DRENDO-1510 file (C-alpha; in Angstrom, 1 decimal, always signed):
<recs>
REC; n; res; u; v; w
REC; 1; UNK; +0.0; +0.0; +0.0 .
REC; 2; UNK; +1.5; +3.3; -1.1 .
REC; 3; UNK; +1.7; +5.9; +1.7 .
REC; 4; UNK; +0.3; +9.4; +2.0 .
REC; 5; UNK; +3.5; +11.5; +1.6 .
REC; 6; UNK; +3.8; +14.8; +3.4 .
REC; 7; UNK; +6.6; +17.2; +2.4 .
REC; 8; UNK; +7.5; +19.4; +5.3 .
REC; 9; UNK; +7.7; +19.1; +9.1 .
REC; 10; UNK; +6.2; +22.3; +10.4 .
REC; 11; UNK; +2.8; +22.9; +12.0 .
REC; 12; UNK; +0.9; +22.4; +8.8 .
REC; 13; UNK; +2.6; +19.1; +8.0 .
REC; 14; UNK; +2.3; +17.7; +11.5 .
REC; 15; UNK; -1.4; +18.9; +11.8 .
REC; 16; UNK; -2.3; +16.8; +8.7 .
REC; 17; UNK; -0.4; +13.8; +10.1 .
REC; 18; UNK; -2.1; +14.1; +13.5 .
REC; 19; UNK; -5.5; +14.4; +12.0 .
REC; 20; UNK; -4.9; +11.4; +9.7 .
REC; 21; UNK; -3.9; +9.3; +12.6 .
REC; 22; UNK; -6.9; +10.2; +14.6 .
REC; 23; UNK; -9.1; +9.1; +11.8 .
REC; 24; UNK; -7.2; +6.0; +10.6 .
REC; 25; UNK; -4.7; +4.0; +12.8 .
REC; 26; UNK; -3.2; +2.0; +9.9 .
REC; 27; UNK; -2.9; +4.3; +6.8 .
REC; 28; UNK; +0.8; +4.6; +6.0 .
REC; 29; UNK; +2.3; +8.1; +6.5 .
REC; 30; UNK; +5.7; +9.2; +5.2 .
REC; 31; UNK; +7.0; +12.6; +6.0 .
REC; 32; UNK; +10.0; +14.1; +4.2 .
REC; 33; UNK; +11.8; +17.2; +5.5 .
REC; 34; UNK; +15.1; +19.0; +4.8 .
REC; 35; UNK; +15.6; +19.9; +8.5 .
REC; 36; UNK; +15.8; +17.8; +11.6 .
REC; 37; UNK; +12.0; +17.4; +11.9 .
REC; 38; UNK; +11.7; +18.6; +15.5 .
REC; 39; UNK; +8.3; +20.0; +16.5 .
REC; 40; UNK; +8.1; +23.6; +17.8 .
REC; 41; UNK; +5.7; +26.5; +17.8 .
REC; 42; UNK; +6.9; +28.9; +15.1 .
REC; 43; UNK; +5.1; +31.9; +16.6 .
REC; 44; UNK; +7.2; +31.6; +19.7 .
REC; 45; UNK; +10.3; +32.6; +17.7 .
REC; 46; UNK; +9.3; +36.2; +17.9 .
REC; 47; UNK; +8.9; +36.3; +21.7 .
REC; 48; UNK; +11.5; +33.8; +22.9 .
REC; 49; UNK; +14.1; +36.3; +24.0 .
REC; 50; UNK; +12.1; +37.9; +26.8 .
REC; 51; UNK; +11.2; +34.4; +28.0 .
REC; 52; UNK; +15.0; +33.6; +27.9 .
REC; 53; UNK; +14.3; +30.5; +25.7 .
REC; 54; UNK; +17.2; +28.7; +24.1 .
REC; 55; UNK; +16.4; +27.1; +20.7 .
REC; 56; UNK; +16.5; +23.6; +22.3 .
REC; 57; UNK; +13.8; +24.7; +24.7 .
REC; 58; UNK; +11.5; +25.6; +21.9 .
REC; 59; UNK; +11.6; +22.1; +20.4 .
REC; 60; UNK; +9.0; +20.1; +22.3 .
REC; 61; UNK; +9.5; +16.8; +20.5 .
REC; 62; UNK; +12.2; +15.3; +18.2 .
REC; 63; UNK; +11.4; +13.8; +14.8 .
REC; 64; UNK; +11.8; +10.3; +16.2 .
REC; 65; UNK; +9.4; +11.1; +19.1 .
REC; 66; UNK; +6.9; +12.6; +16.6 .
REC; 67; UNK; +7.3; +9.5; +14.3 .
REC; 68; UNK; +6.6; +7.2; +17.2 .
REC; 69; UNK; +3.6; +9.2; +18.4 .
REC; 70; UNK; +2.1; +9.4; +14.9 .
REC; 71; UNK; +3.0; +6.0; +13.7 .
REC; 72; UNK; +4.7; +7.7; +10.8 .
REC; 73; UNK; +8.0; +7.3; +9.0 .
REC; 74; UNK; +9.9; +10.6; +9.0 .
REC; 75; UNK; +12.9; +11.1; +6.7 .
REC; 76; UNK; +15.0; +14.1; +7.9 .
REC; 77; UNK; +17.7; +16.0; +6.1 .
REC; 78; UNK; +16.2; +15.1; +2.8 .
REC; 79; UNK; +15.9; +17.7; +0.0 .
REC; 80; UNK; +12.9; +17.2; -2.3 .
REC; 81; UNK; +14.2; +17.7; -5.9 .
REC; 82; UNK; +11.1; +17.0; -8.0 .
REC; 83; UNK; +7.6; +15.6; -8.1 .
REC; 84; UNK; +6.3; +13.5; -11.0 .
REC; 85; UNK; +2.5; +13.8; -10.7 .
REC; 86; UNK; +1.9; +11.3; -13.5 .
REC; 87; UNK; +4.1; +8.6; -12.0 .
REC; 88; UNK; +3.1; +9.7; -8.5 .
REC; 89; UNK; +6.6; +9.8; -7.2 .
REC; 90; UNK; +8.8; +12.2; -5.2 .
REC; 91; UNK; +12.5; +12.4; -6.0 .
REC; 92; UNK; +14.7; +13.4; -3.0 .
REC; 93; UNK; +18.3; +13.5; -2.0 .
REC; 94; UNK; +17.5; +10.3; -0.1 .
REC; 95; UNK; +15.9; +8.4; -2.9 .
REC; 96; UNK; +12.6; +8.2; -4.9 .
REC; 97; UNK; +9.4; +7.5; -3.1 .
REC; 98; UNK; +5.9; +6.5; -4.4 .
REC; 99; UNK; +2.8; +8.1; -3.0 .
REC; 100; UNK; -0.9; +7.4; -3.0 .
REC; 101; UNK; -1.6; +11.0; -2.2 .
REC; 102; UNK; +0.8; +13.9; -1.6 .
REC; 103; UNK; +0.6; +16.9; +0.7 .
REC; 104; UNK; +2.8; +19.9; +0.2 .
REC; 105; UNK; +3.5; +21.9; +3.4 .
REC; 106; UNK; +6.7; +23.5; +2.4 .
REC; 107; UNK; +6.1; +26.9; +4.0 .
REC; 108; UNK; +7.4; +30.3; +2.9 .
REC; 109; UNK; +10.6; +32.2; +2.2 .
REC; 110; UNK; +11.6; +35.5; +3.7 .
REC; 111; UNK; +11.2; +38.4; +1.2 .
REC; 112; UNK; +14.6; +39.9; +0.4 .
REC; 113; UNK; +14.8; +43.6; -0.1 .
REC; 114; UNK; +17.1; +45.0; -2.8 .
REC; 115; UNK; +19.5; +46.9; -0.6 .
REC; 116; UNK; +22.9; +48.3; -1.6 .
REC; 117; UNK; +26.0; +48.3; +0.5 .
REC; 118; UNK; +28.9; +46.0; +1.3 .
REC; 119; UNK; +27.1; +44.4; +4.2 .
REC; 120; UNK; +23.6; +43.8; +2.7 .
REC; 121; UNK; +24.4; +40.1; +2.8 .
REC; 122; UNK; +24.7; +40.3; +6.5 .
REC; 123; UNK; +21.0; +41.0; +7.0 .
REC; 124; UNK; +19.3; +38.2; +9.0 .
REC; 125; UNK; +15.8; +36.9; +9.0 .
REC; 126; UNK; +14.0; +34.4; +11.3 .
REC; 127; UNK; +11.6; +32.0; +9.6 .
REC; 128; UNK; +12.5; +28.7; +11.3 .
REC; 129; UNK; +14.4; +27.4; +14.3 .
REC; 130; UNK; +17.8; +27.4; +12.5 .
REC; 131; UNK; +17.3; +31.1; +11.7 .
REC; 132; UNK; +16.6; +31.7; +15.4 .
REC; 133; UNK; +19.8; +30.0; +16.4 .
REC; 134; UNK; +21.8; +32.1; +14.0 .
REC; 135; UNK; +20.1; +35.3; +15.1 .
REC; 136; UNK; +20.6; +34.5; +18.8 .
REC; 137; UNK; +24.2; +33.6; +18.2 .
REC; 138; UNK; +24.7; +37.0; +16.4 .
REC; 139; UNK; +23.7; +38.8; +19.6 .
REC; 140; UNK; +25.9; +36.7; +22.0 .
REC; 141; UNK; +29.0; +39.0; +21.7 .
REC; 142; UNK; +26.8; +41.9; +22.8 .
REC; 143; UNK; +24.8; +40.3; +25.6 .
REC; 144; UNK; +26.9; +41.9; +28.4 .
REC; 145; UNK; +26.2; +45.3; +26.9 .
REC; 146; UNK; +22.9; +45.6; +25.1 .
REC; 147; UNK; +23.1; +44.9; +21.4 .
REC; 148; UNK; +21.8; +47.5; +18.9 .
REC; 149; UNK; +19.3; +45.9; +16.6 .
REC; 150; UNK; +17.8; +47.5; +13.5 .
REC; 151; UNK; +14.6; +45.8; +12.4 .
REC; 152; UNK; +13.5; +46.4; +8.8 .
REC; 153; UNK; +9.7; +46.2; +8.8 .
REC; 154; UNK; +7.2; +47.4; +11.5 .
REC; 155; UNK; +4.6; +44.8; +10.6 .
REC; 156; UNK; +3.4; +42.0; +12.8 .
REC; 157; UNK; +6.7; +40.1; +13.1 .
REC; 158; UNK; +8.8; +43.2; +13.3 .
REC; 159; UNK; +6.8; +44.7; +16.1 .
REC; 160; UNK; +6.8; +41.5; +18.0 .
REC; 161; UNK; +10.5; +41.1; +17.7 .
REC; 162; UNK; +11.1; +44.8; +18.7 .
REC; 163; UNK; +9.0; +44.4; +21.9 .
REC; 164; UNK; +10.6; +41.1; +22.7 .
REC; 165; UNK; +14.2; +42.2; +22.2 .
REC; 166; UNK; +13.6; +45.5; +24.0 .
REC; 167; UNK; +12.3; +43.5; +27.0 .
REC; 168; UNK; +15.5; +41.5; +26.9 .
REC; 169; UNK; +17.6; +44.7; +27.2 .
REC; 170; UNK; +18.6; +45.3; +23.6 .
REC; 171; UNK; +18.4; +48.7; +22.0 .
REC; 172; UNK; +16.0; +48.4; +19.0 .
REC; 173; UNK; +15.2; +50.7; +16.1 .
REC; 174; UNK; +12.3; +49.8; +13.8 .
REC; 175; UNK; +12.4; +51.0; +10.2 .
REC; 176; UNK; +9.3; +51.0; +8.0 .
REC; 177; UNK; +8.1; +52.7; +4.8 .
REC; 178; UNK; +4.7; +53.3; +6.4 .
REC; 179; UNK; +4.1; +56.2; +8.8 .
REC; 180; UNK; +2.7; +54.0; +11.6 .
REC; 181; UNK; +3.5; +50.5; +12.8 .
REC; 182; UNK; +1.2; +47.6; +11.8 .
REC; 183; UNK; -0.3; +49.9; +9.1 .
REC; 184; UNK; -1.4; +47.1; +6.9 .
REC; 185; UNK; -3.4; +45.2; +9.6 .
REC; 186; UNK; -4.6; +47.7; +12.2 .
REC; 187; UNK; -6.9; +50.7; +12.3 .
REC; 188; UNK; -4.9; +54.0; +12.5 .
REC; 189; UNK; -6.0; +54.6; +16.1 .
REC; 190; UNK; -4.5; +51.2; +17.2 .
REC; 191; UNK; -1.4; +51.7; +15.1 .
REC; 192; UNK; -1.0; +55.0; +16.9 .
REC; 193; UNK; -1.5; +53.3; +20.3 .
REC; 194; UNK; +1.2; +50.8; +19.4 .
REC; 195; UNK; +3.5; +53.6; +18.3 .
REC; 196; UNK; +3.1; +55.3; +21.7 .
REC; 197; UNK; +3.6; +52.1; +23.6 .
REC; 198; UNK; +6.8; +51.0; +21.7 .
REC; 199; UNK; +8.2; +54.5; +22.0 .
REC; 200; UNK; +7.6; +54.4; +25.8 .
REC; 201; UNK; +9.4; +51.1; +25.8 .
REC; 202; UNK; +12.5; +52.9; +24.5 .
REC; 203; UNK; +12.2; +51.5; +20.9 .
REC; 204; UNK; +13.2; +53.9; +18.2 .
REC; 205; UNK; +10.9; +54.3; +15.2 .
REC; 206; UNK; +12.1; +55.5; +11.8 .
REC; 207; UNK; +8.9; +55.6; +9.8 .
REC; 208; UNK; +8.1; +56.7; +6.3 .
REC; 209; UNK; +11.6; +55.6; +5.1 .
REC; 210; UNK; +13.3; +52.5; +3.8 .
REC; 211; UNK; +16.8; +51.1; +4.1 .
REC; 212; UNK; +18.9; +52.2; +1.1 .
REC; 213; UNK; +22.2; +50.6; +2.0 .
REC; 214; UNK; +23.9; +48.7; +4.7 .
REC; 215; UNK; +27.7; +49.0; +5.2 .
REC; 216; UNK; +30.1; +47.5; +7.6 .
REC; 217; UNK; +32.3; +49.9; +9.5 .
REC; 218; UNK; +34.5; +47.8; +11.8 .
REC; 219; UNK; +32.3; +46.2; +14.4 .
REC; 220; UNK; +29.3; +48.2; +13.4 .
REC; 221; UNK; +26.7; +48.2; +10.7 .
REC; 222; UNK; +25.6; +51.5; +9.2 .
REC; 223; UNK; +22.1; +51.4; +7.8 .
REC; 224; UNK; +21.6; +54.4; +5.6 .
REC; 225; UNK; +17.9; +55.3; +5.1 .
REC; 226; UNK; +16.2; +56.8; +2.2 .
REC; 227; UNK; +16.1; +60.2; +3.9 .
REC; 228; UNK; +19.8; +60.2; +4.3 .
REC; 229; UNK; +19.9; +59.5; +8.0 .
REC; 230; UNK; +21.9; +56.6; +9.4 .
REC; 231; UNK; +21.0; +54.0; +12.0 .
REC; 232; UNK; +24.1; +52.3; +13.6 .
REC; 233; UNK; +23.5; +48.7; +14.6 .
REC; 234; UNK; +25.3; +45.5; +15.7 .
REC; 235; UNK; +22.7; +43.3; +14.0 .
REC; 236; UNK; +20.2; +44.0; +11.2 .
REC; 237; UNK; +17.0; +41.8; +11.1 .
REC; 238; UNK; +14.7; +41.8; +8.1 .
REC; 239; UNK; +11.0; +41.4; +9.0 .
REC; 240; UNK; +9.4; +42.7; +5.8 .
REC; 241; UNK; +7.3; +39.6; +5.3 .
REC; 242; UNK; +7.2; +36.1; +3.7 .
REC; 243; UNK; +6.6; +34.8; +0.2 .
REC; 244; UNK; +5.0; +31.4; -0.3 .
REC; 245; UNK; +7.5; +28.8; -1.4 .
REC; 246; UNK; +6.2; +27.7; -4.8 .
REC; 247; UNK; +9.4; +26.5; -6.4 .
REC; 248; UNK; +8.7; +22.8; -6.1 .
REC; 249; UNK; +5.1; +23.3; -7.3 .
REC; 250; UNK; +6.1; +25.4; -10.3 .
REC; 251; UNK; +8.7; +22.7; -11.3 .
REC; 252; UNK; +5.9; +20.1; -11.1 .
REC; 253; UNK; +3.7; +22.4; -13.3 .
REC; 254; UNK; +1.1; +22.9; -10.6 .
REC; 255; UNK; -1.1; +26.0; -10.8 .
REC; 256; UNK; +0.4; +28.8; -8.8 .
REC; 257; UNK; -0.3; +32.5; -8.1 .
REC; 258; UNK; +1.2; +34.1; -5.1 .
REC; 259; UNK; +1.0; +30.7; -3.5 .
REC; 260; UNK; +0.1; +27.1; -4.6 .
REC; 261; UNK; -3.5; +27.4; -5.8 .
REC; 262; UNK; -5.8; +25.0; -4.0 .
REC; 263; UNK; -9.6; +24.5; -4.3 .
REC; 264; UNK; -12.1; +24.4; -1.5 .
REC; 265; UNK; -10.9; +20.9; -0.5 .
REC; 266; UNK; -7.2; +21.8; -0.4 .
REC; 267; UNK; -6.5; +20.1; -3.7 .
REC; 268; UNK; -4.0; +21.5; -6.2 .
REC; 269; UNK; -4.4; +21.5; -10.0 .
REC; 270; UNK; -2.8; +17.9; -10.0 .
REC; 271; UNK; -4.8; +14.9; -9.0 .
REC; 272; UNK; -4.1; +13.5; -5.5 .
REC; 273; UNK; -1.8; +16.5; -4.7 .
REC; 274; UNK; -2.8; +18.8; -1.8 .
REC; 275; UNK; -1.3; +21.9; -0.1 .
REC; 276; UNK; -1.7; +23.9; +3.0 .
REC; 277; UNK; +0.0; +26.3; +5.3 .
REC; 278; UNK; +2.2; +29.3; +4.3 .
REC; 279; UNK; +2.8; +27.8; +0.8 .
REC; 280; UNK; -0.8; +27.7; -0.2 .
REC; 281; UNK; -3.2; +30.1; -1.8 .
REC; 282; UNK; -6.6; +29.5; -0.3 .
REC; 283; UNK; -10.0; +29.9; -1.9 .
REC; 284; UNK; -11.7; +32.5; +0.2 .
REC; 285; UNK; -15.3; +32.6; -1.1 .
REC; 286; UNK; -17.8; +31.7; -3.8 .
REC; 287; UNK; -16.6; +34.7; -5.8 .
REC; 288; UNK; -13.3; +32.9; -6.5 .
REC; 289; UNK; -11.2; +35.3; -4.4 .
REC; 290; UNK; -8.0; +33.7; -3.2 .
REC; 291; UNK; -5.1; +34.6; -0.9 .
REC; 292; UNK; -2.3; +33.2; +1.1 .
REC; 293; UNK; -3.2; +33.0; +4.8 .
REC; 294; UNK; +0.0; +33.0; +6.9 .
REC; 295; UNK; -1.7; +32.4; +10.3 .
REC; 296; UNK; -2.3; +29.5; +12.7 .
REC; 297; UNK; -6.1; +29.2; +12.5 .
REC; 298; UNK; -6.2; +28.5; +8.8 .
REC; 299; UNK; -3.5; +25.8; +9.1 .
REC; 300; UNK; -5.5; +24.0; +11.8 .
REC; 301; UNK; -8.7; +24.2; +9.9 .
REC; 302; UNK; -7.2; +23.1; +6.6 .
REC; 303; UNK; -5.3; +20.3; +8.3 .
REC; 304; UNK; -8.5; +18.8; +9.7 .
REC; 305; UNK; -10.4; +19.1; +6.5 .
REC; 306; UNK; -7.6; +17.8; +4.2 .
REC; 307; UNK; -7.1; +14.8; +6.4 .
REC; 308; UNK; -10.7; +13.8; +6.0 .
REC; 309; UNK; -10.6; +14.3; +2.2 .
REC; 310; UNK; -7.4; +12.3; +1.9 .
REC; 311; UNK; -9.2; +9.3; +3.5 .
REC; 312; UNK; -12.2; +9.6; +1.2 .
REC; 313; UNK; -14.5; +11.9; +3.1 .
REC; 314; UNK; -14.5; +15.0; +0.9 .
REC; 315; UNK; -14.6; +17.9; +3.3 .
REC; 316; UNK; -14.4; +21.6; +2.3 .
REC; 317; UNK; -12.1; +23.9; +4.2 .
REC; 318; UNK; -14.2; +26.3; +6.3 .
REC; 319; UNK; -12.4; +29.6; +6.9 .
REC; 320; UNK; -14.3; +31.6; +9.5 .
REC; 321; UNK; -12.8; +34.8; +10.7 .
REC; 322; UNK; -10.2; +34.3; +13.4 .
REC; 323; UNK; -8.4; +37.1; +15.2 .
REC; 324; UNK; -4.6; +37.7; +14.8 .
REC; 325; UNK; -3.2; +38.0; +18.3 .
REC; 326; UNK; -0.3; +40.4; +18.3 .
REC; 327; UNK; +2.3; +39.4; +20.9 .
REC; 328; UNK; +3.4; +42.9; +21.9 .
REC; 329; UNK; +3.1; +42.9; +25.7 .
REC; 330; UNK; +3.5; +46.7; +25.8 .
REC; 331; UNK; +0.3; +47.0; +23.8 .
REC; 332; UNK; -1.4; +43.6; +23.3 .
REC; 333; UNK; -3.8; +43.5; +20.3 .
REC; 334; UNK; -6.4; +41.3; +18.6 .
REC; 335; UNK; -7.0; +42.1; +15.0 .
REC; 336; UNK; -9.4; +40.9; +12.3 .
REC; 337; UNK; -8.4; +43.0; +9.2 .
REC; 338; UNK; -11.2; +43.6; +6.7 .
REC; 339; UNK; -11.0; +41.6; +3.5 .
REC; 340; UNK; -9.4; +43.5; +0.6 .
REC; 341; UNK; -12.6; +43.6; -1.4 .
REC; 342; UNK; -14.5; +45.3; +1.4 .
REC; 343; UNK; -12.0; +48.1; +1.9 .
REC; 344; UNK; -13.2; +50.4; -1.0 .
REC; 345; UNK; -15.9; +52.7; +0.4 .
REC; 346; UNK; -15.5; +51.5; +3.9 .
REC; 347; UNK; -14.4; +53.3; +7.1 .
REC; 348; UNK; -12.9; +52.7; +10.5 .
REC; 349; UNK; -15.0; +53.7; +13.5 .
REC; 350; UNK; -13.5; +53.7; +17.0 .
REC; 351; UNK; -14.3; +54.1; +20.6 .
REC; 352; UNK; -11.9; +54.6; +23.4 .
REC; 353; UNK; -11.9; +54.9; +27.2 .
REC; 354; UNK; -9.4; +54.4; +30.0 .
REC; 355; UNK; -9.7; +50.6; +29.8 .
REC; 356; UNK; -9.5; +49.8; +26.1 .
REC; 357; UNK; -9.7; +50.9; +22.5 .
REC; 358; UNK; -12.1; +49.3; +20.0 .
REC; 359; UNK; -11.9; +49.9; +16.2 .
REC; 360; UNK; -14.6; +48.6; +13.9 .
REC; 361; UNK; -14.4; +48.5; +10.1 .
REC; 362; UNK; -17.7; +49.2; +8.4 .
REC; 363; UNK; -18.0; +48.5; +4.7 .
REC; 364; UNK; -19.9; +50.6; +2.2 .
REC; 365; UNK; -23.2; +48.7; +3.0 .
REC; 366; UNK; -22.8; +49.3; +6.7 .
REC; 367; UNK; -21.7; +45.8; +7.5 .
REC; 368; UNK; -19.1; +45.1; +10.2 .
REC; 369; UNK; -16.2; +43.5; +8.3 .
REC; 370; UNK; -13.2; +43.8; +10.6 .
REC; 371; UNK; -12.1; +45.0; +14.0 .
REC; 372; UNK; -9.2; +45.6; +16.3 .
REC; 373; UNK; -9.1; +45.5; +20.1 .
REC; 374; UNK; -6.5; +46.8; +22.6 .
REC; 375; UNK; -5.8; +45.5; +25.1 .
REC; 376; UNK; -7.2; +42.3; +23.7 .
REC; 377; UNK; -9.3; +40.2; +26.0 .
REC; 378; UNK; -11.5; +37.1; +25.4 .
REC; 379; UNK; -15.0; +38.3; +26.2 .
REC; 380; UNK; -14.9; +41.4; +24.0 .
REC; 381; UNK; -13.0; +39.6; +21.3 .
REC; 382; UNK; -15.7; +36.9; +21.1 .
REC; 383; UNK; -18.5; +39.5; +21.0 .
REC; 384; UNK; -16.8; +41.3; +18.1 .
REC; 385; UNK; -16.3; +38.0; +16.3 .
REC; 386; UNK; -19.9; +37.1; +16.7 .
REC; 387; UNK; -21.0; +40.5; +15.2 .
REC; 388; UNK; -18.9; +40.2; +12.1 .
REC; 389; UNK; -21.0; +40.2; +8.9 .
REC; 390; UNK; -24.0; +41.9; +10.6 .
REC; 391; UNK; -25.3; +45.4; +10.2 .
REC; 392; UNK; -23.2; +47.7; +12.4 .
REC; 393; UNK; -25.0; +49.6; +15.1 .
REC; 394; UNK; -25.0; +53.3; +14.8 .
REC; 395; UNK; -22.7; +54.9; +17.5 .
</recs>
């Protein structure tokens, strides 16, 4: 019996494997990963410094432990070179493997900015545990005296890292082309609240500018900004976003857009080949709108649905709105950004008191399509979620 082959060993891959094993105790599962296959929570990478977590402490189970728990074969350190969807084989650096069904959970790659300078290649990014190790090691020489860290990008990950590193005693400067942090996700009033909180934390914000060049000057890195000013740093971290990894899919002639295009059931354009996680481009609605969804909730939902479909119970992926919890202790946020199609003609409405700030996005038809809450707390968050899609009350 040919196995269900899963390429990857992140949350998406392990979620599918877990759900498969819940439903079927005997179906063969083969997982193939280029790394060591250890299981860890990727969102913890951006708040591990303040918790004083070493990389080894983030890995909760090794590949062998996961394999034993799941009754799965896990091949680690194996690069997948190609997929033959006609022959239903996967060619890897460890050999060629047949599959009955194939699941791609290959994640995303950090976006690399075109930056000049003799030290542009020294810019780091943190997208998996090995990156975290390298980034942490880069700070070690400065841990007696606080390291100066320039973070390119004041979006979700950049703000989380800034708050985390500052809490650990490092001197942080955030650089972003937008005039407020979290500008792409949050209402202006919440972005301003975060700006105030990060500034009070001692974090420098260089906004409305980009990094033009990065040059090494002895032990220092000089980050020259588009306005001509210079930020001096020991380490430069890029947090400008991720791009779905579609290289393997493109080589196999699967349909791709920004990500690997999947239908309502998680299936790609090739028979018996599925995708989920950061590499996938999800079908959002009956109008055919699609988008990558680089968040935890869609991974868990897709993993459960795809596992059922793989075993013959065709189950559509349901994608209800789920809040993005922003791990910035100085200003904790819950956000449900409005869908892109609802933005035209819509508006943000906000209310604020000493205890909290609530922002609601009302579309052109008066429907509540998104919100933000600070500080985020469960009861109000659930109330706002329940109201999504309904006529907004006049305030």
